[in-house]
A tleap script that builds the chain and sets N, CA, C and O, in Angstrom:
source leaprc.protein.ff14SB
mol = sequence {
  NGLN ILE ASP HIE ASP ASP MET ARG GLY LEU
  VAL ARG ASN LEU LYS ASN VAL HIE ALA ILE
  TRP TYR SER PRO ASP GLN ASP PHE GLY LEU
  LYS GLN GLY VAL MET ALA PRO PHE PHE GLY
  VAL PRO ALA ALA THR VAL THR ALA HIE ARG
  ARG LEU LEU LYS MET THR LYS ALA ALA ALA
  ILE PRO LEU TYR PHE TYR ARG ASP GLY ASP
  ILE LYS ASN PRO GLN TYR LYS VAL LEU ILE
  GLU PRO ALA VAL GLU ASN LEU PRO SER GLU
  ASP GLU VAL ASP ASP ALA THR ARG VAL ASN
  GLN ILE ILE GLU ASN GLN LEU ARG ILE ALA
  PRO THR GLN TYR MET TRP PHE HIE ARG ARG
  PHE LYS THR ARG PRO ALA GLY TYR ASP LYS
  ILE TYR CSER
}
set mol.1.N position { 1.088 -0.936 -0.387 }
set mol.1.CA position { 0.228 -0.073 -0.134 }
set mol.1.C position { 1.192 1.030 0.072 }
set mol.1.O position { 2.305 0.965 0.594 }
set mol.2.N position { 0.469 2.240 -0.516 }
set mol.2.CA position { 1.205 3.190 -1.144 }
set mol.2.C position { 0.672 4.539 -0.807 }
set mol.2.O position { 0.037 5.184 -1.641 }
set mol.3.N position { 0.949 5.050 0.578 }
set mol.3.CA position { 0.292 6.211 1.638 }
set mol.3.C position { -0.224 7.668 0.087 }
set mol.3.O position { 0.516 8.143 -0.775 }
set mol.4.N position { -1.547 7.907 0.320 }
set mol.4.CA position { -1.408 9.092 -0.962 }
set mol.4.C position { -0.664 10.553 -1.185 }
set mol.4.O position { -0.709 11.386 -2.090 }
set mol.5.N position { 0.025 10.468 0.043 }
set mol.5.CA position { 1.163 11.782 0.110 }
set mol.5.C position { 2.715 11.095 -0.314 }
set mol.5.O position { 3.673 11.836 -0.535 }
set mol.6.N position { 2.790 10.060 -0.369 }
set mol.6.CA position { 4.447 9.134 -0.763 }
set mol.6.C position { 4.538 9.439 -2.109 }
set mol.6.O position { 4.187 8.370 -2.608 }
set mol.7.N position { 4.791 10.235 -3.087 }
set mol.7.CA position { 5.363 10.480 -4.364 }
set mol.7.C position { 6.346 9.509 -4.554 }
set mol.7.O position { 6.287 8.690 -5.471 }
set mol.8.N position { 7.228 9.557 -3.750 }
set mol.8.CA position { 8.527 9.048 -3.992 }
set mol.8.C position { 8.164 7.333 -4.203 }
set mol.8.O position { 8.696 6.824 -5.189 }
set mol.9.N position { 7.467 6.608 -3.510 }
set mol.9.CA position { 7.089 5.397 -3.145 }
set mol.9.C position { 6.004 5.159 -4.606 }
set mol.9.O position { 5.954 4.049 -5.138 }
set mol.10.N position { 5.674 5.633 -4.819 }
set mol.10.CA position { 5.022 5.737 -5.899 }
set mol.10.C position { 5.564 5.572 -6.975 }
set mol.10.O position { 5.276 4.680 -7.773 }
set mol.11.N position { 6.439 6.443 -7.120 }
set mol.11.CA position { 7.521 6.655 -8.393 }
set mol.11.C position { 8.123 5.253 -8.263 }
set mol.11.O position { 8.033 4.469 -9.208 }
set mol.12.N position { 8.639 4.965 -7.298 }
set mol.12.CA position { 9.449 3.749 -7.317 }
set mol.12.C position { 9.326 2.102 -7.355 }
set mol.12.O position { 10.125 1.167 -7.395 }
set mol.13.N position { 7.345 2.313 -7.306 }
set mol.13.CA position { 6.843 1.082 -7.232 }
set mol.13.C position { 6.968 1.285 -9.025 }
set mol.13.O position { 7.898 0.720 -9.601 }
set mol.14.N position { 6.150 1.969 -9.673 }
set mol.14.CA position { 6.191 2.407 -10.952 }
set mol.14.C position { 7.654 1.864 -11.739 }
set mol.14.O position { 7.871 0.969 -12.556 }
set mol.15.N position { 8.190 2.490 -11.317 }
set mol.15.CA position { 9.392 1.962 -11.898 }
set mol.15.C position { 10.136 0.626 -11.770 }
set mol.15.O position { 11.005 0.383 -12.607 }
set mol.16.N position { 9.907 -0.153 -10.918 }
set mol.16.CA position { 9.931 -1.447 -10.691 }
set mol.16.C position { 8.629 -2.323 -10.725 }
set mol.16.O position { 8.346 -3.188 -9.896 }
set mol.17.N position { 7.796 -1.918 -11.944 }
set mol.17.CA position { 6.812 -2.929 -12.325 }
set mol.17.C position { 5.954 -2.823 -12.106 }
set mol.17.O position { 5.179 -2.957 -13.053 }
set mol.18.N position { 5.245 -2.456 -10.541 }
set mol.18.CA position { 4.498 -2.770 -9.973 }
set mol.18.C position { 2.968 -1.490 -10.379 }
set mol.18.O position { 2.909 -0.329 -10.785 }
set mol.19.N position { 1.908 -2.598 -9.961 }
set mol.19.CA position { 1.005 -1.626 -10.817 }
set mol.19.C position { -0.064 -0.597 -9.810 }
set mol.19.O position { -0.806 -1.202 -9.036 }
set mol.20.N position { -0.097 0.179 -9.822 }
set mol.20.CA position { -0.678 0.928 -9.202 }
set mol.20.C position { -2.177 2.261 -9.800 }
set mol.20.O position { -1.960 2.903 -10.827 }
set mol.21.N position { -3.355 2.453 -9.128 }
set mol.21.CA position { -4.381 2.727 -9.564 }
set mol.21.C position { -4.538 3.590 -9.338 }
set mol.21.O position { -4.597 3.770 -8.122 }
set mol.22.N position { -4.733 4.805 -10.206 }
set mol.22.CA position { -5.286 6.369 -10.107 }
set mol.22.C position { -5.895 6.858 -10.786 }
set mol.22.O position { -5.767 6.701 -12.001 }
set mol.23.N position { -6.869 7.706 -10.193 }
set mol.23.CA position { -8.088 7.854 -10.418 }
set mol.23.C position { -7.540 9.756 -11.089 }
set mol.23.O position { -7.231 10.594 -10.241 }
set mol.24.N position { -7.516 10.137 -12.645 }
set mol.24.CA position { -7.254 11.191 -13.103 }
set mol.24.C position { -8.849 11.738 -13.492 }
set mol.24.O position { -8.980 12.371 -14.540 }
set mol.25.N position { -9.834 11.526 -12.781 }
set mol.25.CA position { -11.303 12.512 -12.818 }
set mol.25.C position { -11.476 13.026 -11.384 }
set mol.25.O position { -12.543 13.106 -10.776 }
set mol.26.N position { -10.186 13.382 -10.913 }
set mol.26.CA position { -10.494 14.634 -10.134 }
set mol.26.C position { -10.433 15.819 -10.397 }
set mol.26.O position { -9.880 16.264 -11.403 }
set mol.27.N position { -11.078 16.595 -9.397 }
set mol.27.CA position { -11.054 18.219 -10.047 }
set mol.27.C position { -10.081 18.703 -8.790 }
set mol.27.O position { -10.511 18.974 -7.669 }
set mol.28.N position { -9.068 18.743 -9.081 }
set mol.28.CA position { -8.227 19.298 -7.835 }
set mol.28.C position { -7.642 21.008 -8.454 }
set mol.28.O position { -6.489 21.411 -8.305 }
set mol.29.N position { -8.751 21.785 -9.136 }
set mol.29.CA position { -8.339 22.957 -9.531 }
set mol.29.C position { -7.342 23.273 -10.689 }
set mol.29.O position { -6.552 22.336 -10.802 }
set mol.30.N position { -7.121 24.208 -11.530 }
set mol.30.CA position { -6.046 24.271 -12.238 }
set mol.30.C position { -4.426 24.316 -11.774 }
set mol.30.O position { -3.607 24.045 -12.652 }
set mol.31.N position { -4.056 24.569 -10.754 }
set mol.31.CA position { -2.776 24.661 -10.311 }
set mol.31.C position { -2.469 23.106 -10.503 }
set mol.31.O position { -1.321 22.898 -10.109 }
set mol.32.N position { -3.032 22.028 -10.930 }
set mol.32.CA position { -3.184 20.664 -10.458 }
set mol.32.C position { -3.143 19.914 -12.306 }
set mol.32.O position { -2.654 18.834 -12.637 }
set mol.33.N position { -3.865 20.993 -13.240 }
set mol.33.CA position { -4.937 20.309 -14.226 }
set mol.33.C position { -4.847 21.104 -15.552 }
set mol.33.O position { -4.053 22.014 -15.791 }
set mol.34.N position { -5.752 20.626 -16.332 }
set mol.34.CA position { -6.318 21.483 -17.408 }
set mol.34.C position { -7.510 21.331 -17.618 }
set mol.34.O position { -8.173 20.416 -17.130 }
set mol.35.N position { -8.019 22.361 -18.506 }
set mol.35.CA position { -9.744 21.993 -18.479 }
set mol.35.C position { -9.997 20.843 -19.779 }
set mol.35.O position { -9.268 20.908 -20.768 }
set mol.36.N position { -10.689 20.179 -19.717 }
set mol.36.CA position { -10.851 19.473 -20.977 }
set mol.36.C position { -12.041 19.191 -21.159 }
set mol.36.O position { -12.540 19.907 -20.291 }
set mol.37.N position { -13.019 18.600 -21.716 }
set mol.37.CA position { -14.572 18.099 -21.936 }
set mol.37.C position { -14.538 17.137 -20.794 }
set mol.37.O position { -13.518 16.749 -20.225 }
set mol.38.N position { -15.459 16.883 -20.590 }
set mol.38.CA position { -16.078 15.871 -19.662 }
set mol.38.C position { -17.709 15.394 -20.230 }
set mol.38.O position { -18.641 15.836 -19.558 }
set mol.39.N position { -17.887 14.935 -20.859 }
set mol.39.CA position { -19.322 14.764 -21.240 }
set mol.39.C position { -19.500 15.898 -21.732 }
set mol.39.O position { -20.526 16.205 -21.124 }
set mol.40.N position { -19.168 17.160 -22.682 }
set mol.40.CA position { -18.863 17.804 -23.269 }
set mol.40.C position { -18.905 18.920 -22.355 }
set mol.40.O position { -19.209 20.018 -22.822 }
set mol.41.N position { -18.664 18.820 -21.208 }
set mol.41.CA position { -18.681 19.828 -19.929 }
set mol.41.C position { -17.529 20.382 -19.452 }
set mol.41.O position { -17.129 19.868 -18.407 }
set mol.42.N position { -16.764 21.419 -19.971 }
set mol.42.CA position { -15.531 21.877 -19.460 }
set mol.42.C position { -15.120 21.227 -18.042 }
set mol.42.O position { -15.751 21.475 -17.015 }
set mol.43.N position { -14.103 20.450 -18.081 }
set mol.43.CA position { -13.808 19.892 -16.503 }
set mol.43.C position { -12.464 20.264 -16.063 }
set mol.43.O position { -11.475 20.416 -16.779 }
set mol.44.N position { -12.569 20.413 -14.568 }
set mol.44.CA position { -10.550 20.800 -14.436 }
set mol.44.C position { -9.844 19.122 -14.450 }
set mol.44.O position { -10.351 18.224 -13.778 }
set mol.45.N position { -9.053 18.984 -15.015 }
set mol.45.CA position { -8.489 17.411 -15.058 }
set mol.45.C position { -6.995 17.205 -14.581 }
set mol.45.O position { -6.157 17.615 -15.383 }
set mol.46.N position { -6.542 16.669 -13.473 }
set mol.46.CA position { -5.782 16.127 -13.513 }
set mol.46.C position { -4.776 15.929 -14.119 }
set mol.46.O position { -5.013 15.157 -15.048 }
set mol.47.N position { -3.801 16.214 -14.082 }
set mol.47.CA position { -2.422 15.864 -15.601 }
set mol.47.C position { -0.969 15.105 -14.874 }
set mol.47.O position { 0.175 15.088 -15.330 }
set mol.48.N position { -1.476 14.532 -13.640 }
set mol.48.CA position { 0.046 14.194 -13.027 }
set mol.48.C position { 0.510 12.783 -13.377 }
set mol.48.O position { 1.627 12.268 -13.340 }
set mol.49.N position { -0.688 12.318 -13.728 }
set mol.49.CA position { -0.274 11.137 -14.693 }
set mol.49.C position { 0.554 11.161 -15.761 }
set mol.49.O position { 1.138 10.142 -16.131 }
set mol.50.N position { 0.713 12.563 -16.481 }
set mol.50.CA position { 1.962 12.564 -17.587 }
set mol.50.C position { 2.631 12.418 -16.820 }
set mol.50.O position { 2.957 11.232 -16.785 }
set mol.51.N position { 3.417 13.388 -15.573 }
set mol.51.CA position { 4.634 13.338 -15.339 }
set mol.51.C position { 5.388 11.880 -14.450 }
set mol.51.O position { 6.551 11.550 -14.217 }
set mol.52.N position { 4.001 11.265 -14.130 }
set mol.52.CA position { 4.482 10.258 -13.887 }
set mol.52.C position { 4.747 9.102 -15.185 }
set mol.52.O position { 5.628 8.255 -15.037 }
set mol.53.N position { 4.139 9.134 -16.113 }
set mol.53.CA position { 4.385 7.905 -16.907 }
set mol.53.C position { 5.624 9.044 -18.061 }
set mol.53.O position { 5.969 8.449 -19.081 }
set mol.54.N position { 6.113 10.254 -17.932 }
set mol.54.CA position { 7.187 10.464 -18.484 }
set mol.54.C position { 8.053 9.834 -17.354 }
set mol.54.O position { 8.670 8.831 -17.713 }
set mol.55.N position { 8.166 10.093 -16.490 }
set mol.55.CA position { 9.992 9.547 -15.191 }
set mol.55.C position { 9.470 8.149 -15.403 }
set mol.55.O position { 9.857 8.007 -16.563 }
set mol.56.N position { 8.927 7.130 -15.137 }
set mol.56.CA position { 8.679 6.106 -14.988 }
set mol.56.C position { 8.721 4.999 -16.469 }
set mol.56.O position { 8.985 3.813 -16.271 }
set mol.57.N position { 8.520 5.356 -17.517 }
set mol.57.CA position { 7.950 4.354 -18.683 }
set mol.57.C position { 7.081 3.742 -18.466 }
set mol.57.O position { 6.889 2.743 -19.159 }
set mol.58.N position { 6.267 4.047 -17.509 }
set mol.58.CA position { 4.919 2.851 -17.380 }
set mol.58.C position { 4.075 3.335 -18.325 }
set mol.58.O position { 4.168 4.379 -18.970 }
set mol.59.N position { 3.154 2.396 -18.355 }
set mol.59.CA position { 2.419 2.318 -19.358 }
set mol.59.C position { 1.014 2.608 -18.461 }
set mol.59.O position { 0.847 2.212 -17.307 }
set mol.60.N position { -0.172 3.564 -19.432 }
set mol.60.CA position { -1.780 3.379 -18.529 }
set mol.60.C position { -2.402 2.212 -19.194 }
set mol.60.O position { -2.617 1.762 -20.319 }
set mol.61.N position { -2.550 1.996 -18.174 }
set mol.61.CA position { -3.458 0.623 -18.896 }
set mol.61.C position { -5.257 0.639 -18.213 }
set mol.61.O position { -5.625 -0.033 -17.250 }
set mol.62.N position { -6.039 1.481 -18.933 }
set mol.62.CA position { -7.724 1.767 -18.347 }
set mol.62.C position { -8.154 0.201 -17.553 }
set mol.62.O position { -8.064 -0.977 -17.899 }
set mol.63.N position { -8.572 0.795 -16.528 }
set mol.63.CA position { -9.306 -0.055 -15.535 }
set mol.63.C position { -10.735 0.117 -15.230 }
set mol.63.O position { -10.970 1.188 -14.670 }
set mol.64.N position { -11.727 -0.616 -15.436 }
set mol.64.CA position { -12.986 -0.321 -15.027 }
set mol.64.C position { -13.188 -1.414 -14.470 }
set mol.64.O position { -12.754 -2.517 -14.804 }
set mol.65.N position { -14.151 -1.022 -13.219 }
set mol.65.CA position { -14.725 -2.143 -12.358 }
set mol.65.C position { -16.348 -1.427 -12.189 }
set mol.65.O position { -16.638 -0.231 -12.156 }
set mol.66.N position { -17.298 -2.691 -12.097 }
set mol.66.CA position { -18.328 -2.152 -12.182 }
set mol.66.C position { -19.267 -3.706 -11.744 }
set mol.66.O position { -19.041 -4.869 -12.080 }
set mol.67.N position { -20.611 -2.990 -10.673 }
set mol.67.CA position { -21.823 -3.946 -10.966 }
set mol.67.C position { -22.570 -4.821 -12.069 }
set mol.67.O position { -22.883 -4.373 -13.172 }
set mol.68.N position { -22.705 -5.526 -11.836 }
set mol.68.CA position { -23.643 -6.108 -13.111 }
set mol.68.C position { -25.038 -7.051 -12.257 }
set mol.68.O position { -25.070 -7.286 -11.050 }
set mol.69.N position { -25.627 -7.282 -12.829 }
set mol.69.CA position { -27.024 -7.792 -12.524 }
set mol.69.C position { -28.384 -7.398 -11.113 }
set mol.69.O position { -28.700 -6.306 -10.638 }
set mol.70.N position { -28.803 -8.516 -10.862 }
set mol.70.CA position { -29.548 -7.952 -10.124 }
set mol.70.C position { -29.300 -7.251 -8.722 }
set mol.70.O position { -28.343 -7.919 -8.331 }
set mol.71.N position { -29.428 -6.786 -8.217 }
set mol.71.CA position { -28.325 -6.130 -7.157 }
set mol.71.C position { -28.975 -6.845 -5.662 }
set mol.71.O position { -28.696 -6.095 -4.727 }
set mol.72.N position { -29.694 -7.981 -5.233 }
set mol.72.CA position { -29.473 -9.049 -4.538 }
set mol.72.C position { -28.668 -10.455 -4.836 }
set mol.72.O position { -28.238 -11.377 -4.143 }
set mol.73.N position { -28.692 -10.128 -6.226 }
set mol.73.CA position { -27.465 -11.504 -6.388 }
set mol.73.C position { -26.299 -11.006 -7.684 }
set mol.73.O position { -26.199 -11.485 -8.814 }
set mol.74.N position { -25.387 -9.727 -6.965 }
set mol.74.CA position { -24.742 -8.887 -8.341 }
set mol.74.C position { -23.287 -9.775 -8.546 }
set mol.74.O position { -22.687 -10.465 -7.722 }
set mol.75.N position { -23.058 -9.561 -9.570 }
set mol.75.CA position { -21.612 -10.418 -10.213 }
set mol.75.C position { -21.147 -8.643 -10.598 }
set mol.75.O position { -21.693 -7.714 -11.193 }
set mol.76.N position { -19.677 -8.880 -9.781 }
set mol.76.CA position { -18.672 -7.783 -9.706 }
set mol.76.C position { -17.735 -8.227 -11.274 }
set mol.76.O position { -17.084 -9.262 -11.416 }
set mol.77.N position { -17.897 -7.188 -12.258 }
set mol.77.CA position { -16.827 -7.340 -13.396 }
set mol.77.C position { -15.759 -6.520 -13.626 }
set mol.77.O position { -16.195 -5.369 -13.623 }
set mol.78.N position { -14.554 -6.527 -13.829 }
set mol.78.CA position { -13.609 -5.772 -14.434 }
set mol.78.C position { -13.448 -5.793 -15.781 }
set mol.78.O position { -13.435 -6.826 -16.449 }
set mol.79.N position { -13.315 -4.596 -16.243 }
set mol.79.CA position { -12.836 -4.217 -17.603 }
set mol.79.C position { -11.558 -4.059 -17.769 }
set mol.79.O position { -11.224 -3.106 -17.065 }
set mol.80.N position { -10.670 -4.483 -18.321 }
set mol.80.CA position { -8.787 -3.947 -18.143 }
set mol.80.C position { -9.132 -3.314 -19.875 }
set mol.80.O position { -9.803 -4.041 -20.606 }
set mol.81.N position { -8.883 -2.647 -20.138 }
set mol.81.CA position { -8.304 -1.994 -21.713 }
set mol.81.C position { -6.741 -2.318 -22.274 }
set mol.81.O position { -5.857 -2.193 -21.426 }
set mol.82.N position { -6.454 -2.601 -23.222 }
set mol.82.CA position { -5.269 -2.372 -23.714 }
set mol.82.C position { -4.706 -0.436 -23.215 }
set mol.82.O position { -5.255 0.656 -23.071 }
set mol.83.N position { -3.258 -1.053 -23.117 }
set mol.83.CA position { -2.242 0.513 -22.905 }
set mol.83.C position { -2.501 1.411 -24.108 }
set mol.83.O position { -2.572 1.308 -25.333 }
set mol.84.N position { -2.641 2.650 -22.845 }
set mol.84.CA position { -3.507 3.826 -24.034 }
set mol.84.C position { -2.232 4.357 -25.464 }
set mol.84.O position { -1.852 5.471 -25.105 }
set mol.85.N position { -1.889 4.186 -26.106 }
set mol.85.CA position { -1.028 4.715 -26.952 }
set mol.85.C position { -0.368 6.039 -26.690 }
set mol.85.O position { -0.631 6.384 -25.538 }
set mol.86.N position { 0.041 6.511 -27.026 }
set mol.86.CA position { 1.675 7.733 -27.012 }
set mol.86.C position { 0.609 8.582 -26.097 }
set mol.86.O position { -0.267 9.309 -26.566 }
set mol.87.N position { 0.861 8.341 -24.640 }
set mol.87.CA position { 0.407 8.573 -23.567 }
set mol.87.C position { 2.140 8.649 -22.897 }
set mol.87.O position { 2.809 7.620 -23.001 }
set mol.88.N position { 2.724 9.791 -22.288 }
set mol.88.CA position { 1.774 11.383 -22.217 }
set mol.88.C position { 2.431 11.865 -24.174 }
set mol.88.O position { 3.566 11.613 -24.579 }
set mol.89.N position { 1.580 12.398 -24.814 }
set mol.89.CA position { 2.065 13.837 -26.247 }
set mol.89.C position { 2.195 14.418 -25.408 }
set mol.89.O position { 1.884 14.416 -24.217 }
set mol.90.N position { 2.849 15.134 -26.268 }
set mol.90.CA position { 3.179 16.689 -26.612 }
set mol.90.C position { 2.362 17.568 -26.069 }
set mol.90.O position { 2.739 18.719 -25.847 }
set mol.91.N position { 1.086 17.126 -25.773 }
set mol.91.CA position { 0.025 18.587 -25.710 }
set mol.91.C position { -0.865 17.752 -24.316 }
set mol.91.O position { -1.391 16.651 -24.474 }
set mol.92.N position { -0.895 18.428 -23.132 }
set mol.92.CA position { -0.943 17.915 -21.915 }
set mol.92.C position { -2.833 18.391 -21.892 }
set mol.92.O position { -3.454 18.313 -20.832 }
set mol.93.N position { -3.441 18.803 -23.047 }
set mol.93.CA position { -4.827 19.531 -23.200 }
set mol.93.C position { -5.375 18.186 -23.680 }
set mol.93.O position { -6.097 17.495 -22.961 }
set mol.94.N position { -4.931 17.760 -25.180 }
set mol.94.CA position { -4.958 16.718 -26.289 }
set mol.94.C position { -5.125 15.434 -25.339 }
set mol.94.O position { -6.126 14.755 -25.570 }
set mol.95.N position { -4.181 14.961 -24.181 }
set mol.95.CA position { -4.111 14.119 -23.200 }
set mol.95.C position { -5.124 13.701 -22.376 }
set mol.95.O position { -5.674 12.600 -22.370 }
set mol.96.N position { -5.453 15.200 -21.280 }
set mol.96.CA position { -6.619 15.106 -20.696 }
set mol.96.C position { -7.841 14.356 -20.944 }
set mol.96.O position { -8.327 13.351 -20.427 }
set mol.97.N position { -8.311 15.382 -22.186 }
set mol.97.CA position { -9.119 15.164 -23.362 }
set mol.97.C position { -9.220 13.708 -23.653 }
set mol.97.O position { -10.307 13.230 -23.975 }
set mol.98.N position { -8.097 12.939 -23.553 }
set mol.98.CA position { -8.184 11.445 -24.211 }
set mol.98.C position { -8.970 10.730 -23.290 }
set mol.98.O position { -9.985 10.069 -23.513 }
set mol.99.N position { -8.253 10.984 -21.994 }
set mol.99.CA position { -7.975 10.073 -20.588 }
set mol.99.C position { -10.101 10.048 -20.194 }
set mol.99.O position { -10.837 9.142 -19.803 }
set mol.100.N position { -10.384 11.612 -20.586 }
set mol.100.CA position { -11.856 11.889 -20.206 }
set mol.100.C position { -12.795 11.025 -20.771 }
set mol.100.O position { -13.681 10.420 -20.166 }
set mol.101.N position { -12.423 10.989 -22.598 }
set mol.101.CA position { -12.765 10.208 -23.530 }
set mol.101.C position { -12.962 8.856 -23.353 }
set mol.101.O position { -13.738 8.148 -23.993 }
set mol.102.N position { -12.047 8.448 -22.239 }
set mol.102.CA position { -12.019 6.871 -21.828 }
set mol.102.C position { -12.657 6.388 -20.902 }
set mol.102.O position { -13.163 5.276 -20.755 }
set mol.103.N position { -12.597 7.681 -19.983 }
set mol.103.CA position { -13.676 7.184 -18.727 }
set mol.103.C position { -15.204 7.397 -18.857 }
set mol.103.O position { -16.138 7.036 -18.142 }
set mol.104.N position { -15.142 8.139 -20.066 }
set mol.104.CA position { -16.214 8.237 -20.887 }
set mol.104.C position { -17.503 7.044 -21.549 }
set mol.104.O position { -18.731 7.014 -21.635 }
set mol.105.N position { -16.497 6.286 -21.866 }
set mol.105.CA position { -16.608 4.964 -22.431 }
set mol.105.C position { -17.251 4.007 -21.397 }
set mol.105.O position { -18.358 3.471 -21.438 }
set mol.106.N position { -16.172 3.918 -20.356 }
set mol.106.CA position { -16.401 3.062 -19.502 }
set mol.106.C position { -17.544 3.427 -18.932 }
set mol.106.O position { -18.541 2.707 -18.875 }
set mol.107.N position { -17.469 4.352 -18.568 }
set mol.107.CA position { -19.101 4.987 -17.795 }
set mol.107.C position { -19.899 4.882 -18.107 }
set mol.107.O position { -20.768 4.704 -17.254 }
set mol.108.N position { -20.434 4.898 -19.919 }
set mol.108.CA position { -21.904 4.251 -20.406 }
set mol.108.C position { -22.200 3.172 -20.070 }
set mol.108.O position { -23.373 2.811 -20.170 }
set mol.109.N position { -21.016 2.157 -19.465 }
set mol.109.CA position { -21.199 0.817 -19.562 }
set mol.109.C position { -22.320 0.664 -17.648 }
set mol.109.O position { -22.836 -0.135 -16.866 }
set mol.110.N position { -22.083 1.956 -17.879 }
set mol.110.CA position { -23.241 1.725 -16.246 }
set mol.110.C position { -22.884 3.014 -15.224 }
set mol.110.O position { -22.274 3.283 -14.189 }
set mol.111.N position { -23.561 3.498 -16.084 }
set mol.111.CA position { -23.724 5.387 -15.364 }
set mol.111.C position { -24.154 5.307 -13.782 }
set mol.111.O position { -23.451 5.954 -13.006 }
set mol.112.N position { -24.748 4.905 -13.492 }
set mol.112.CA position { -25.176 5.446 -12.117 }
set mol.112.C position { -24.590 4.736 -11.042 }
set mol.112.O position { -25.200 4.603 -9.981 }
set mol.113.N position { -23.437 4.261 -11.227 }
set mol.113.CA position { -22.882 3.697 -10.780 }
set mol.113.C position { -21.225 4.468 -10.476 }
set mol.113.O position { -20.290 3.968 -9.850 }
set mol.114.N position { -21.289 5.918 -11.206 }
set mol.114.CA position { -20.415 6.517 -10.985 }
set mol.114.C position { -20.601 7.581 -9.982 }
set mol.114.O position { -21.645 8.231 -10.039 }
set mol.115.N position { -19.531 7.906 -8.861 }
set mol.115.CA position { -19.782 8.970 -8.328 }
set mol.115.C position { -19.551 10.429 -8.314 }
set mol.115.O position { -18.720 11.298 -8.045 }
set mol.116.N position { -21.379 10.103 -8.983 }
set mol.116.CA position { -21.389 12.301 -9.398 }
set mol.116.C position { -21.747 12.845 -8.459 }
set mol.116.O position { -22.005 14.032 -8.655 }
set mol.117.N position { -21.920 12.406 -7.234 }
set mol.117.CA position { -21.542 12.916 -5.672 }
set mol.117.C position { -19.987 14.079 -5.522 }
set mol.117.O position { -19.894 15.185 -4.991 }
set mol.118.N position { -19.116 13.365 -6.125 }
set mol.118.CA position { -17.899 13.664 -5.699 }
set mol.118.C position { -17.122 15.407 -6.705 }
set mol.118.O position { -16.014 15.940 -6.770 }
set mol.119.N position { -18.578 15.700 -7.315 }
set mol.119.CA position { -18.528 17.533 -7.845 }
set mol.119.C position { -17.055 17.307 -8.757 }
set mol.119.O position { -15.892 17.549 -8.434 }
set mol.120.N position { -17.528 16.842 -9.800 }
set mol.120.CA position { -16.461 16.588 -11.071 }
set mol.120.C position { -16.024 17.944 -11.485 }
set mol.120.O position { -14.830 18.210 -11.623 }
set mol.121.N position { -17.256 19.064 -11.748 }
set mol.121.CA position { -17.495 19.904 -12.129 }
set mol.121.C position { -17.216 21.496 -11.249 }
set mol.121.O position { -17.576 22.615 -11.618 }
set mol.122.N position { -16.372 21.068 -9.852 }
set mol.122.CA position { -16.505 22.210 -9.336 }
set mol.122.C position { -15.638 23.375 -9.638 }
set mol.122.O position { -15.933 24.416 -9.051 }
set mol.123.N position { -14.301 23.403 -10.700 }
set mol.123.CA position { -13.746 24.363 -10.713 }
set mol.123.C position { -14.218 24.636 -12.230 }
set mol.123.O position { -14.149 23.729 -13.060 }
set mol.124.N position { -14.836 26.278 -12.656 }
set mol.124.CA position { -15.235 26.317 -14.027 }
set mol.124.C position { -14.817 27.470 -14.628 }
set mol.124.O position { -14.417 28.426 -13.964 }
set mol.125.N position { -14.875 27.473 -15.984 }
set mol.125.CA position { -13.235 28.357 -16.656 }
set mol.125.C position { -14.327 29.719 -16.421 }
set mol.125.O position { -15.489 29.714 -16.016 }
set mol.126.N position { -13.500 30.790 -16.823 }
set mol.126.CA position { -14.099 32.037 -17.028 }
set mol.126.C position { -15.364 32.310 -17.650 }
set mol.126.O position { -15.378 31.991 -18.839 }
set mol.127.N position { -16.224 32.710 -17.295 }
set mol.127.CA position { -17.503 33.500 -17.642 }
set mol.127.C position { -18.834 32.009 -17.840 }
set mol.127.O position { -19.934 31.999 -18.392 }
set mol.128.N position { -18.026 30.874 -17.073 }
set mol.128.CA position { -19.379 30.066 -17.124 }
set mol.128.C position { -20.279 30.133 -15.705 }
set mol.128.O position { -20.119 31.329 -15.463 }
set mol.129.N position { -21.036 29.683 -14.719 }
set mol.129.CA position { -21.757 29.671 -13.823 }
set mol.129.C position { -21.576 28.662 -13.125 }
set mol.129.O position { -21.754 27.562 -13.648 }
set mol.130.N position { -21.144 28.765 -11.654 }
set mol.130.CA position { -20.828 27.814 -10.599 }
set mol.130.C position { -22.101 26.743 -10.802 }
set mol.130.O position { -23.216 27.102 -11.180 }
set mol.131.N position { -21.749 25.423 -10.498 }
set mol.131.CA position { -23.075 24.668 -11.099 }
set mol.131.C position { -23.603 24.252 -9.686 }
set mol.131.O position { -24.751 24.007 -9.315 }
set mol.132.N position { -22.307 24.247 -8.950 }
set mol.132.CA position { -22.957 23.800 -7.310 }
set mol.132.C position { -23.128 25.109 -6.241 }
set mol.132.O position { -22.556 26.165 -6.510 }
set mol.133.N position { -24.064 24.956 -4.845 }
set mol.133.CA position { -24.329 25.905 -4.413 }
set mol.133.C position { -22.808 26.025 -3.213 }
set mol.133.O position { -22.680 27.001 -2.473 }
savepdb mol mol.pdb
quit
């Protein structure tokens, strides 16, 4: 287990070819990300994965898990996709947009299971109204 503040441990694990799970769909503002469309809505999207991938030469492999079937007798499924090609590229907005598109495609499988309550659209571009009160 790697503490969320232990960047050295995270980098060390990636360089040693250990898998980590990283959630790129968080809104930490524009100091740690860029604006990229998420279901057509501008969303602050973290870009730390770009630095991690550059530093470690690791692959970004999309992973999605969801509940399938009746709530009383659920089956849990894991979808593992091929590594994302050319990530990171030279354009961080393009990278963030591609990552958001991957997440969008995964969410279409079971959209009600996404954590919509986590204020994905907290940071707004200039000229846009706030979504949350």
